[in-house]
N, C-alpha and C positions, 0 to 999 in steps of 0.2 A: 540436378534432379529439383522439381519443385516439391514445394511446401506439402502439397496433398499427397504427391506421390510418396514423399518420405513418410508422411503418417501412415500411409497405407503399409509402406513396408514396416515400420514398427510395429502396427496393428497385428500384421501376419505374424510376426515374429514371436509376439506372445498373446496370440488370438485365444486358445482353449485356457490359458491359465494365468493369468495375468498377476531468560537468564545466563545459566552457565554457558551456553553455546556462545551467547553475543559476547561475554568478558572474554574467552579463549579466543575467539576470532578478531576481536578488536586489537589484539597483539600482533596481527598479521603486518609485516612490513615487507610491502611491495617495493622493489627497486624499480625506479622509473626506466630503466632499461627494459624491463619486461612489456613496455609498450611501444618501443623502438624496435623495428625490424634490423636497424644496424648492431643491435646487441645480441644477434644470433651468431653463435660461431659458426664457421664455414662446415666443420665436421657435423653438426647439425642439420645442414642443408643436404647433404647428400642423400637420395634416395627418397627425399621428404616432400610430401605435399602438404603438410601442415607441421607446426612446432608447436608443443605445449610448454609456453613461457613459464607459467605459473599454475599451480592447481592445487586446491585445499579443499578436501571433502572431510566432514566431521560428522559423527552420528553419534547421537546421545541415545541410548536404549534405557527408556524409562521402566520397561517392564513388558512383559509379554504382549506383543501387539502393540506397543505404543514406543515410538522414536521421534526424534527431531533431527533433521539433518541439515547441513548449512553447506552450500557449494558456492566455491568462487574458483572461477576458471578463466585463465587468458591464453588464448590460442591465435598464434599468428598463421594465415592462411598463404602459402607461397604460390599456389597455382589454382585453375579451376577444379582440379581434382580434389582439392580439399574443401569447396564450398559447402559442404555438409556440416562443417563447423558453424557456420553462419545461420543455422537452423535451432531454435529452440523449441523443443516440445516436451511438455510436463503432463504425465499421465495422472489423473486422479479419480476417485469416486466422491463425490459430494457429501457422503455421509461420514466418510472415514479420512480423507485427505484435504488438506488446505495447504495453500501456498503464499507466502508473504515476501516483502522486499524482493519482488522479481525485477531484474534489469537486465538490459542487453546494450552494451556499448561498443561503437564502432571507431577505430583509430586508422589512421592513414600510416604510411610506410615511416614517417618521422614521428610518430605516437602521439599526433595531435588527434583530440576528439572530435568527430566529424557528425555523427549521429548517436541518440539515445532513444531506446525502447524501453517502454515501462509496460506494468502487466494490464493497463488499459489498452495498450496497443496491440495485446494478443488477441487472437480468435479464438473463441470456445468451441469447439467441435464434440459431437459426439463420436466416440471412437471407433467408428464403423468403417467396414471395407465391404462395398458391394451392397447389393439389394438383399443378401441371404443372411445378413447380421442383425441382431437385435442385442442391444447392450445398454446399461446405464453407466459404462466407463465413458471417461470424457478426456480431451486433451486441450490445454492451451498452449498455443503455437504461434510463434513469430518467424519470419524469413528474410534477411537481410539479402537484398541482391548484391553481390559483389561487384564494383565496378573496375577496379584497378587492384594490381598485386604488386608487393604483399599488403595486406589488410590483417588488422589484430580485432579480435573478437574478445570482449570480455563480459562474462556472465556471472550473476549473482542471483541466488535465491534461497529462501527458507522453507521448508516442507516440515509439515505435523501429521504424522500418520497414526492412526487408530487401528491398524489391522495389517498384519504381514504373517508370512510363513516362515520366512528367512530374512535377513538384512542384507541380501544381495552380496555384491561383490565389488571388486575395484578392477577395471579394465585400466591397465597401467598405459598402455599405448595401442593405438590402432594400426592397421597396416599403411605403411609408408609415413608414418608420425613418429618424430623424434621428442624427447623431451628434456627440457631445460631443468626444470624443479617441478616436483610433484609429492603431495603429501597426502597420506589419509590416517584419520584419527578416530578411534571408537571408544566411548566412555561407556562401561557397562557392569552390571553388579556382578562381584566375583564368584558369586553362586549360580549364576544364569547358565552355565554349561556353555559358555563361548568356546568357538573354535574356529580355526580358519585352515585353509588349503592352498599350497602354493602351486601354480600351473604355469610352467615354463619360466620359473624364476626362483632363484634362492633367497631372496631378502628376506630378513627377520625384523621383527618389531621391537622396540623397546617396550618394557611393561613396567607401570608403576601402579601399584595399589594403596588406595589410601580410604580409610574411613569406609571400607566395604566396597569401594569403587574400584575397578581395574581401567587404567587406560593404556591404551594401543595406540603406537604411533610408529608408522611406516614412512621412508621418505626414498625417492629415488632422484638423480640427477645425472644429466648429460648421458642421456641413452640417445643411441644413434638410431636413425631410422630403420625398421626391417622391411623390406621387399618382400611378400610372400613369392616363393618360388613357383614356377608353372605348375600347377596340379595339385599345389599343397593346400591343407586344410589349416584355416587360422587358428582353431583351438589346439592343434598340435604345436603351434610356432609362437603366438603372441602370449606376453606375460599376462598374468591375471590371479587374483587372490579370490578365493569363495569364502563367505562368512556363514556360519551357522550358529544357532542357539538351542538349548534343550526345550524350552517350552514356547509356546506361539500361541496367538490368539488371531484369527482370521475371520472376519466378519462376526465378530462377537463369538466366535465357536473355538474354545481353547483346545489345545493339542500337544503331542508330546513329538518331537523331531531328533530325539538322541540316535535313534536306529530306523533302518527300514522297515522293521518289524512294527515299531511303534507309529509310523506315520501310514503306515498301510493299514493299520489297525483305525487310526482316526479316519481314513478313508471309507474304511468297511462300515463304521458307524454313521458316518455322515450318510451313506447310500442306504442304509438299513431300511427305510420305510419306503422305497420307491422300486423295489425290485421285482415286484410281483404283479401279474395279472389278476383279473377277477375270477373268481371260480367259474363262472360260466364261460368265459373266453378261454380259460386253459382246458375247459372241456371241448371247446371247439377246436383248438389245436391239437388235442390229442386225436380226435374224429378224422382231422385233415391228414394225419400220419398212420394211422391204424393200420394201413395196408403195407407199410414198409418194414422191412424185417429188421433192418440192422440200426444201431444207434447212429452210426457214420452217415447212413442213407437219409435218416431222419434230420440229422443236422444239416446237410446240404440240402434238402428239399427246404428246410424253414429258413436256410441262408438265401435261398433263391427267393423265397417269399417276403424275405425282408427287402431285398434288392429291387423286387418289381412292385412294392407296395409303399415303400417310405423313401422320402426326400431328405437331404442333408441340409440343415440350416443352422447356422452358428448363432446360438443365444446364450449371452452372457449377462444375466440378470442376477443381482444380489452375489450370493456364492456361487452361481452357475458355474463361475470357472472350474470348479471341482465337484458341485452336486450336480448329478443329471436330473433332467425331468423325470417325471414318474413314467413306469413302463404303461400304465393306463392310459397317460397323457399322450405319449407317442402312439399307441395303439389307435386312439381316438382320432386324433390330429393327422396322422400319416407324416410327420417330420420330426426332426431332431438333430441336435449337434452330435460331435464323435462320443460324448460321453452318454447320451441319452440313446443313439442307437446301439451302442455296444450294450448297455443296460437293457434293452429292450430284447436284443437277440440273446442274451442271457436269461431274461423271463420267458422267451419262447422255448427254449431249451429246458428250462427248469418244469415248465409244464408238461413235458415228456419224460421227465426224470433223467435228463443229460446235465452233469454238472459243469460249470464252467466258470473262469474267473476273469473279471476287467482286469485291464492292465494299462497302467500309465507308462509314457513312452515320451522320449524326444525324437519328433519326427523332422523327416528331409533327408535326402541322401547324405550319407557321411557325416551325420551329425555327432556331436561329441556323446558318447553313451554316459550312463550314471557310474558314479564310482561307488565300487563296493563297500569302500571304508570311510566315504564322506557324504552322510545324507543330507542331499540338498535338492531343492525344487528346480530341475531343469526340465521338466516335462511340460510339452504342449499339446498332448494329444490321446487318445486311448483307443485301445483295440481290445480283441476278445480272445482268451484262449481255451481251448477244449481239451482236457486231459485225457484223450482216450489212452487206453491201456497200450503202451509201446508205440503209441502213434499221435503225439500231441499235434494238435490242429489250431493254426491260428486265423484269425479272421478280420478283415479291414471292414468295419461295417459302415462307413460312408460313402463306399462305392457300389454302383449300380453296375459294374462291369468288370469287378475284379474276379477271377476264378475262384471257387472254393479251394481253402487252405493254402492261399498265396498272399503274400503281403506286398513284394516288391522293393524296390530301393527306398521307398518313403520312409518304412519301419523295419526292414530285415538287418540282421548282423548287428544288433545291439542289444544292450541290456533294456529290459523292461520290468516294473514293478508290480508283479500281481497282488491283487487285492484278495487275499485268501480269510478264511475263518481263523486263521492263526495269525493275521496279520500280513504285513508286505513281504514278499520274498522276491529278490531280484534274480530273474532268468535271462537266458540267452534268446533272444528270436532266430529263426533260421537264416542260414547263410545261402544265397540261392548259388548255383554252380553256372558255367557257361551255357551247359544244355538247357537250363531254365530261360535265358536270356538269347535268343535265336532270331537272325536275320537270314531268311533265304528267299534269293533272287532267282528268276528264270525269266531271261530274256531273248527276245528273237530279233534281231537286226537285219534288215533287208537294205542292202547298198546298190545303188543305181549307178550306172556308167557316168553320170555327170557329177558324181559325188555328192548328190542328195540321198536322203534315207529316209526311212520309217524303222521305227522300232515299238515292239508290244513287250511290256515288263510287268510282271506279278511279283510282289512282295508279300512274302509271309512273315508274321512277325508275332514272337512271343514274349513275355515278361517284360522288361524294361522298354525294349523297341514298342511292344503293344502298346503300353502305357502312353508312352510318347506320342504315337500316333492317334490313340483316341484322343486325346487332349488337344491335338491340332484339328481334328476333325470337327471341334465345335467351332472354328474359325470359318469365314467366308471362303468360298471354293477358290477364287483368285488369291486370297491370303496362303491358304493350303499350297497351292501351285507353287507360290515363290517362296515358300518355306522350304519344299522339297528339292526345288532347283538347288537353292544354295546348301541345304542339307547334305545331298547328294553327290554335289560338285557336277550337275548335269548340264552339259553345254545348251545353250539358250536354244529352244526348238521355235519353229514357226506356227507349229500347232501343238497344244497340249491339252489331251482331255484324260480327267482324272476320274476314277469311280473307286469306291471304298466298301466294304462289307460293313454290316451293322457293328457297332462298337461292343455288343454283347458277345459277339462270336469269339472264339479262341482258335487258331490264332487271327489275329487282324490281318486282312488283305487289302493291299493296295493295288490297283491297276492303272499304269500308265499307258496310253498312247501318242506316239510322238513323232513329230513330222519335221525333216531338216530339209531345207533349201541347199544348205551346205554343211555336210557331216564331214567331208574329207579336211583334213589339216594341210597335206600339202599335196599338189597337183604338179609333176615333173615329166613333161614327154609323155611316154605311156605308162608313167608309174603313179600310183596313188598311195599317200601314207594316212594310216588311220591308227587312231586309238581304239584298241580292241575291246571296248565295253562302252556301255552308255553311262553306266556310274561307277564308283571306286568303292570298295569294301572299307577302307581307310582313308579318310578325308583329311586327316591333318597330321603334321608332325609337331616336335617339340624342340626347343632350344637348346644348344649346347650348353651345360653348366658343370664346368670342370670340377668344381668343389661343392656338389650337391648335399644339403643339408637334411633337406625333408623329403618324406615319402611322397611319391606320386600316387594320387588317387583318380582311378576310373569311377563312373558312377554304379557299375556293376560288372561281373564277369562277362565275357560274351563270346558266342559263337556266330560267325558270318560266313555265308556261302553263296555264290552265284553262278550259274550257268548261263552262258550266252551262245548263241548259235547265230553266226554271221553267215548270211546269205549273200554271196559274190554276185555282180552282174554279169549276165552271159558275156562270153567273149573274153573274159578276165581269168588269171589264175595266180596263183601265190608266187612272190617274188621271196619275200622272206616272212617266216613265222617269228614271233618273238619267242626266247629262249624259256624253256620250262624252268621253274624255279621253286626252291624249297628253303624258307629261311626261318630260323629259329631263335628263340631267346629263352632266358629260363623259365618265364610265365608265359609263352605264347608261342605260336608260328603262323607264318603265310606259306601258301600253297597255290601255285598256279600252273597249269598245263595247258598246251594248246594241241589241237589236234585237226588235220586237214583231210576232210572226206572228199576224195577227188571225183568220186562218181555223183555225188550231190553238189559239188563245188560249194562246199560250206566249211568254215573253219568252227570248231567246237572249243570254247574256253571255259574252263573249270577252277574257279578260285575259292578258296577258303582261308578265314582269317580267326584267329583265337586269342583271347587272353583269358588265362584259367584263373586270376587272382586279381581283384580290383585294386588291390593295394601292392604297389610295386615299392619295395624299400629303396631307401635313399642310396644304398649302395650298389643298387642294381639299376639305377636311373641312366648313365650313360650306356648300358646295355640295351635299355628300353629305347633310347633316343637313336642309336645307331639302327636297331632293327627298323623302327618306323621310317627313318629315312630310306632304308633298303626297300622297305615294302612301297614308300611312294615311288621310287624310282623303277622298280619292278612294274607297276601298274600303269607307267607312262612309256613303256616299251612301244614301239611302232609296229603295226601290221602294214606290210608293204605288198600291194598286189600288181599286177601289169597285164596291159591288153596282150592277148594271145598274138604271136607272129601269123 
């Protein structure tokens, strides 16, 4: 991964939300073996791409929004998959953050120093990602190109910050990373309301309180590498600590994070002066909707207006990570980020007396949900909730293609924090069903006697599949074709014509026209063997894991169907039809049937594949693995035709 791509990755992850110490760390005693790869026990090399040889992170919380942190970290990279450890990226805001004593040292396998980077060697970027981002966030970054393995990286820096919501957390180890010795220390006022939460670990701190200051110390050693199982989510597996305090100061604005209610109230007050349109504009909005009889009809009309009129642009200026631009600004400029567009949509609804609530959420498929019992800022996105009586409706305000009332895998099935007049309220977003995520194919395949063929395929997609194909439609046509050939496991055609419906339509429709010089798999005398479909409904299998520990995650539940009409060449008839099959497992099924219409000399294949729950418990993994293997085998049964005698 290049430095700039890594910076882009870090920016996307956090896009919408972004004396004493020296004496203590002077006492560090680093064993020289920490620099030599020979000092790594064999047990810590298994499944490891890198090894944390020594890590000390020390935070001194001087008061709300005021903290000094010192980091000293030594990591040995064992192979190219661990190269991310050779990147140092420090995010900051010029007004509130500063770094000092920054260095990155590089050691060879024997522990000999071969290179040293200073702060002056680092590039100072604006923390932007693409043309649609405006931000005053910055990043100091440097990347070392690893030439040989193992290589050891030593990083040191001190950070002073005057603004924070919470004091972050401790990622004890990454995927396929072992830990030799690692420590975390926090010094904080005993009355600051400090709290911590263990995730996937049971370690406890030693706590010492002297002179009103509490000192928390955690340490771990000899942690073997964890290799995430296929389809597992890191937040359910890797050990981490979350830290929180009662009072904070963010960009100079004080707040209370002791509860979800108090944090939501801070957000409500923060937004209070930007939530209304001008009286003249509100009158225009009412006139636009005065012929629509129901509130839901008005809301749908205004959502369509938002989608047609506004453009998503991420803007992170000042406290813009949380405070939206005013509804009047968005109305005039016709753009905004997730917060600004959700707030604007809420202002449109307010103009016609429909109440709604903005809601912050941790977005992306299968991301960790907010914990009801541990208030902590894990949010990176904002959506809108309309509490219609008996029919709560959610809106994704950054998309100009999402259907009204749909969220998709980006924000569905997790907790969101509603910003209400009574403060914050954690609520669940809707869970989609397999009927919401449909893939329906209709294929006509015409086979010629020389084994060549032509095919016409129409695919109609809703839900997650629709979102996927809309995203792909932004690419060049040749790139789209390559994507679909790989995605659907389509045999390489000699001719491939692709057309698609407009992105605003639901379902999204793909039309393929394919020509093959050779579609036949085997020709033996008067017999020809074919795979009886152009593409499969299920395109992958998963490995055997006898002692599965983690749940397996699909992106969403799904329902896929395909009807394939195979027109045989004149003078040929059926030798062998594939066997009809009906395969089942606890959370899904696959069914395929074949019928030969002798009068038309056609084979009709109908296939159905369903997954009813996108999270498969670890105890059911083997059942899923066997099921998918059997589906793969069923899809590869051959259709055999022969020349008539």
